[in-house]
N, C-alpha and C positions, 0 to 999 in steps of 0.2 A: 642728725640734721635731716636725714632722709624722711623720717616720720613727720617732721615739721613741714617739709615740702609737700608731702602728700596731703597734710591737713590744709595747707594753703591752697592746694590745687582744688580742694572741694569748693573753695570760694570763687575760683576763677575758671574752672573747666566745665563742671557740671556734666550734662549729657552731651556726648559728642555729636557733632553735626553729621549728616548723612555722608558728606564728602570725605569725612575722616574715618569712615568705618571700613573702607576697602583697603586691604593690605597692598593691592597693586597700585592704587592711587597714591598711597603714601610712600611707595618705593621700598617697603619693608616686608619681610616674610618671617615667620617663626623659624627658629633654628631647626626644628624637626620637620619643617615643610608644611605643617598643618595651619590652616587659618583659624583664628579665634571664633568661637561660636557667636551667633547673632546676639545671644543674651549678654555675653561678655562685651561685645562690641558696643552695644547700646546702653550699657549699665551706667547709672548715675553714681558718681563717686560719693559714697555716704560715710565710709570710715577710712579704708585704704583701698587703692584701686585694685581691680582684679589682677591676678598675677599668674604667670606660668613659670616653670623652672626648666633648667637644662642641666645635664650632667655628662661627664666623661671621666676616664681614668687612664693613666699610663704609668710606667715605671722608669726610674733613672738610677743607674748604678745599683740595681737590686732593691731600691726603695720605691714603694708604691705611692703614687699621688692620685688623689681623686678631686673632682671638681663638681660642685653643685651650686647653682645660683638662681635666685628669683629675679625677675625683672618686671617692671610695671606694664600692664596691658593698656597703655595709653599711646597716642600717636606722638611721634617726635615733634610734629608741628605744635601740639599743645605745650610741650615742654619749652620749645623756642619762645612761644608767645609769653609764657609766664616768666622765664628766667632771663631772656635776652631782649625781646621786643622786636620792632621792625628792623629789617636789614636792607642794605642797598642791593639792587639787582642790576647786572650788566646788560647792556643793549644787545649783546650777542649771547644767546642762551640756548643754542644748539651747536652740536659738534661741527667744526669748520674743516672742510677738506683741505689737504695741503696744496700749495701752489709751487710751481718750480722756482728755484732760486736763480735769478738772472746771472749769467756768466760774469757780467761786469761787477757784480757784488762780491765775487770771489777773488778779485784782484787785490793782492796785499798792498798795504800802504808803504810809502817810502820810509826807511831806506831798504825795505825788503824787496821792493820792485820799483823800477823806473820805466815809464813808457818810452817808446822810441822817440816820441816828440812831446814836449820840447827836450832837447839834449843839453848837456853841460853840467848836470848835477854830479857831485863827487862825494863819496863816503868811504872812510877807511873800513876795511873788512877784517874780521878775525880769521886767521887761517884755520881750516878745519882740523881738528884732532881726530884722526881716524880711529883711535882707541876708545873714543867716547861715543857710545851709541846705546840706545835702549833695546833690550832684547825683544824678540818677536812677540813674546807672551806678556810683555809689559802693558798694563791697561791704564790708559789715561782718558779722562773724560771730564764731565761737568756735573754739577750737583744742584739740587733744590730741595725744598721741603713743602709739604702739602699746604699748611695754613698760609705760608708766605706767598704762594703762587697760584693756588687753584681758584680762589673765589668760589662762586656758586655755593655759598655756605649753607643755604637752606634747601638747595635743589636735590631732587631725586632721593629723598629720604635721609639725608645727612642729619645727625643729631648735633646739638651744640657742644663745643669744647670749652675748656676753661678760658681760652683766648677770645672766644666770642663774647663772654661776659666781661673779661678784663678790658677789652677794647671798646665795648659799648657802655658799660655801667660804671667804670672807674675813670672819672674825669682826669685828664692829664696823663693817663697811663702811657699813651703814645703821643708823639709830636702831632699837634693839631688834632688830637683825638681821632687819628686815622685808623681804619679797620681793615681786616682781610676779607670783607664782604665780596669785593670784586677782585682785588689784588691784580694779578696778571691775566686773570680769566683763563688760566691754562686748562681748567676743567673742560673748556670747550675749544681751546686753541692748541691742544697738545699735538695734534697732527702737524700743524704748521711748525711748532717748536722743534719737534723731532726731525722734521725735514731739514731745518736749518742747522741743527746739531750735526746731522749726517753730512750736510754739504761742506762743513768745516773739516771733515775727515775724522771727527771725534769718535773714539772707539767705545765709549761707555756713557750712559746717562744714569746717574744716581738720583733717585727720588724717594720720598717717603709716602706711605699710605696713611690716610686719615682713619684712625681707629674709630672715631665717631661717625664716619661715613659708612664703614663696613658694619659696625655694630652701634646703632644710634644711641643706645644707653650704655655702651661699653661692655655689655654682657647680654647673653640671651639672644635677642632678635638679631638676625643676620640680614643685611640689605643686599639683595641680589643685584639691584641696579648698580650699586657701588662695585661689587665684585666684577660685573660685566664691564664696567668702565675701565677698571684697572687692568683687566685682561686685555682689552683692546689697546690700552696704552702700551702694555708689554709687547703685544703682537706687533704694534706699529714700530716699536724700537727694533724688534727682530727683523721685520720686513726691510728696514733701512740699514741693516747691518750694524746697529748700535746695541751693545749689550746692556740689558737692564740690570741695575744694581738697586736693591730694595732695602729701605730702612723701615722697620715696623713702627717705630715711635720717635717722632721729632717734636716733642714738647706739648702737642695738642691733646691733652688728656680729655677723654669724654667727661663732660660736665656732670653727668649723673653719678659717675664714680667719685668725683670730688665731693659732691653733696652727700653721697651715701656713707663715705668713710670719715666724715669730719665736718668741720664748719663750712658753710656755704661761702663762696667768694663774693663778698659785697664790699663796697668802698670803706665802710667803717672798720672792717676787719683787715683790710690791706694796710692800714696806716699805723698799726701799733704792733708791738712784739708780744704777742700772747704766748704764754707757756702751754696753751692747749694746742694739740695738733690741728692743722687746718685741712686735713683730709687727704684724699688721693694717695700718693705714694708714701705718706706717713703711716699708713696702715699696711701691715703684711697681708691683710685680707685681699689686697689688690693683686697679689701674685698669681693666684689661679685665674683671675680674670684676664690678665695679660697672656698667660700661657694658653688659655682657650682661644683668645684672639689670634695668637701666633699659629695655633693649630688650624684655624679656619683659613688663614692666608697661605700657610705652607701647603695645605691640602689642595688649594685652588691653583697655585702658581709654581709649585715645587718642580714640575717637569719642564718649566720654561725659564726659571731663574736659578742661577747657580751661585750668586754672590748676595749675601744677606748681612745686614746689620740689625741687631735687636733694638738697641736704643742709641740715641744721639746725645752726646755730651751730658751725662748725668751730673757732672760737676756743676754745670750751669743750672739745670732745671731742679736740682736739689738744693740750690742756694735759697733756703727758706729761713727767715728769722724766727726765733732767736738762734744762738750759735750752736745749740745741740741738735736742732731738728734736721739740718742737712744730713747728718750721719744716720739718723733714723730712716730718712728717705733713701739714702744710699744703700742701706742694708736691704730694704725691700727691692731696690733695683737689682742688686747683685743676685738675690734669690730668684727674681723673675727672669733675669737674663740667663742664668745658668740652667734653669729648668727649660726655658724655651730653646736654649742651645741643644740640650740633650734630646728634646723632643724633635727638633729639626734634624739632627743627625740620624735619628732613628727613621725618619721619613725620607730624608735626602742624604744618604751616606756620603756622597761625593761633593756636597755643597760646601762652600766657604761660608762660615758663620762667625761673626765676631760682634763687638760693640765699638762705638766710636768714642775714644777718649779725647781730651783736648787740653791745651795749655801751651805756653811758649817755652823756649829753651831758657834755662835759669843759670845765670852767669854771676859769680861772686864779684861784687863791686871792687873789693880790694883783696889782697892775698892774706888777710887776717884769718885766724882760725874761727873767729866769731862769725865772719861772713860765710865761711865754708859751711859752718853748722846751719846758718840761716838758709843757705841754698838746699841743703839736705832736707831740712824740715819743709821747705816749700815743695820739693818733689814729693815727700811723703804725704802731705796734706792735699796735694792736687792729683797729679797723674797716679801716684802710688796708691791713693785711696781705692781705686778700682783695679789698676794694673797689678798691684801686689797680690790681692786675692786670686785674680784670674790667671796670672802667669807665674806666680812664685809660691804656690802652696795652699791657697785658699783662705789666707788670713791677712789682716791688715799689717802695714808697716809698724814697727815697734813704737815709734813716737806717737802715731795716730792711735794705736791700740791702747796705749797708756792713757790717753785723753778720754776715749769713748768708753773705757771700762767702768767709769763711774756712773753711767746712765744707760748704756746700750747693752742689751743682752748679748752674751758671747755666742758666736756661731758654734753650732755643734760640730763634732767631727764628721758626721755625715754631710752636713751642709758645706763644710770646707772641701770635702772630697768632691762634692757635686759642682762647686764653683771652680775649683782648680782645673786649669787646662781648657777653659771654655772660650778661648780666643784662637781661631785658626791662623789669624794674622794679627799684628798690632796695628790697628787703625787709629790714626791720630790726626785730629784737626789742628794743624800746626802752622799758624799764621805768622808768628813773629817771635822775638826774643826779648829778654828783659834782665836787668841787673837786680840782684838781691843782696841785702845786707842786714846786719843785726839791728834791732830797734834801739832807740835811745834808752839807756839804762841797762841794756844787756838782755840776753834771751832768758836767763833764769828769772829775772825780775818780771818779765812779761808773762812767763808761764805761771807764775804765782799770783797773777792779777788778772782775773777773768774780765775785768772792765777795760783792760787795755784794748784799743781798737784793732790791734794786730793779733790778739788772742783768737784761736789757739795755735795757729801756725807760728806766730811770733817771728815773721820774716818780713822785712820792709822791702819796698821795690822802687826802682827808678828806671827811666828810659834814657838817662844821660850817664856818660862815663864820669868817673871821679874827677874832682877839680884838678888834681895834679896830673890827670891824663887829658886835660884840655876841656873837660866838661861838655863835650860834644854829644849830640843825640846819638843813640845807637844806630840810627838810620833815618832817612827822610820820613816825615810824618804823613799819615793818610789824612782823609777828610777830618775836620774838627769834630764831626759827629761820631767818629770812631777813635777817641783819644788813646785807646789801648793798642792801636795798630801802627807799627813802624816797619819800614822796609829794612829788615835785618837779615837779608838773604846770605850774607857772608858767614852767619853762624849756623846755617842749615846743615852743613856736613857734620859739625860737632854735635848738633842736636840728634841727627840720625844715628851717629855712632853711640851716643849715650843710650838711646832707646834699645839698640841691639845689644850693647854690652850689659845693660842693667836687667832687662826683662827677657832677653834671649828668645824672642818669638820664632818658633820653628818655621812658620810659614812666611816669614819676612814682614816687612813694614809697608803699610799703605799710608800715604799722606792723603787722608780722606776728605780734607777740606783745606784749601789755602786760597787766598785772594787778597785784593787790595781795593779800598774805597778811594776812588779818584778824588783828589782834593777839590772841593768847591764845584763839583759837577752840577749840583743842584742849581747853581746860579747861572749856568751857561744857557744861552738862548739861541746860538747859531749851530745848526746841525753839524757843520764841519768841525767846529770846536769840540762838540760833544764826542764825535767819533775819534778824535785824536787824543786818546787817553794815554799820554806819554808815561805817567808815573806807573799806571797799572801794567802797561806793556813792559816796562823795565823790570818791574817786580816779577812777572811771570817768566821772562827770559832768564833773569839772574837766578830765580829759584830753581828752575829746571836745570840750569847749568850746575848749580850747587848739588842737586841730586846726582847728576852724572859724576861729579867729583867724589861724592860719598860712595857711589857704586864702584868707581874705579879703585877705591880703597878697601873694598870688601864688604860694604854694607849691602844687605839684601833688601832692596826696595822693589816692590812688585807692582805698584800702581799709584796714580795720583788722580785726584778729583778737584777741579777748580770750582771755587764758589764765587760766582754764582752762575748757574745756567739759566734760570728762567725769568720771566718778565715782571717788572714792577711799574707802578704808575706814578708819574710826576707831571708837573705842569710846565709847558714850554711856551715861549712867546712866539712861536710860529703860529700866529693868531691865537695864542694861549691854548693850543689844542691839547687834549688829553694824550699824553705820551707814555710809553713804557720803555724801559731802559734795561737791557741785560741780555745774553744767554746765561741770563737776563737779570735785571734788577727785581726787587720785590719789597714786601713789607719787612723791614729789618727790625722786627719786634718793637721795642720801645722807641726806636729811632724813626718809626714810621717809614715814609718813602723818601726821606731826605738824604740818606746815605746810599751811595751807588757802588755796588760791587760787580755789576753785570758787564758782559762783553758783547752785547747786542742791543739794538735800539729799535723800537717799534712805535708807530703811530696807531693807537688803538681805534681811532675814529676812521681813518682811511685804510687801516690794516696794511700799512707799509712797513717794511723791515729794512734795517741797515746793520751791517757789522761794524 
């Protein structure tokens, strides 16, 4: 598809304008620091665009790896115009200096605090358990992701990602066709955001770096303006006493890599299940691109950042139809993660490096052996898909391996050795819990029928107890826009025990995302009502209490990161002003800005903030 794109570019780009010939004006520079020649800059695209190449090498566990890639000598703006089209621009497009957080904003709500006047309110309190406390080195913080919060999608040399095309060109991909063009505008408001995070006493801020901002085409060219931006973000965190925690990849794959390694993302191709790969992570050719990107980022920030996640929730971003392709994608991710891990440890020996897994606790609906088997298969085809290779020897769980062996090349012994042990902690995005049970007709019947909608895991799910147990929900439901999420905090201790007992992470467990979408918050129009997020408050309180229970029982939990930290846009009827909601709300992928996870509130027009 890459050659087709270049052919089409001949019809749309032609000779570059003078404004596009300077690398400084576009915000990009070549990886080796050299500017392209005037001849190359002004060349008319007649067959394929002029190209330059980059290369490097390293070794892992005695095995040598080399990287060499070509990238097109065209401006990122040309690629934007051809593949995405016009984008929305925020009113604020320069970095905003932080303002002090007023002391009255830091007053907790009732029942945590009652002012001296008026008096008379009463609230039963829980007696403090002196044995329950988080150790001094426990890190708790808030989290965000680049595409969901940054905005400024076309500014300062950023190249398009797959989500820029999906949200712009696939009608109905998000609610009301909302995009991340402006999002929370954190690219320019990050100093304000970090000041507010620090004012809460939060110890860590976890954010992701946009791959296509650092490398507009995902390979080759390195954008110095992007590196300088993230360096200032990291420095701002450190200046406020907030530890930066960095994720290299949170779903926003550079569009050029998607186009290079398979089919282009266009509406007609999103709507059917083709047996052909659709690019990106479905090609192992992407592995060295990711490792080179990791090298650039590690080199720049390794002396300032000690906690790293390579990829976020591969179970989610590898969910690509048809049913075999997720595991092709997953194998590329395992290879990329493991190589980036070893490279990172060679450059930053004392750094914590892992990846972020995800999923809920899996509870058998009944005490039948069939439901117990369904639960085990659910673990194997979800968390075990990546946790097994990383923590238990480098290969897949037996049930999963049996399925993929018919179409996926086996991992070599060298690859298994390279993958094994590449998680310094078990980082898990653990929002909720769910019941699992055997499908109608039984598990064996499902396994033998690939058209069964539950194939290949062959485990059915429910959020309600069995009828003879009352049929109640596992816990209160979140916003209808997040039907997968229920407050099941009473199952958190068992969940954490299972992770520790099954995968035995030497460095402990981090709950790397957890949070709750306040029900119907999108419909609220009164500021006081929006700030009183009772369901979310109860969720966080009870979740942290459950972690303390698990820790008192011997589970090693080293940190937590609440989702969401950073700001999203919604419409409020305080004169229908453009409002953001979170530390903070954001673009919740296909749900757009309708589902609220954030714990702070901002009026983007007046630049006013509330907790």
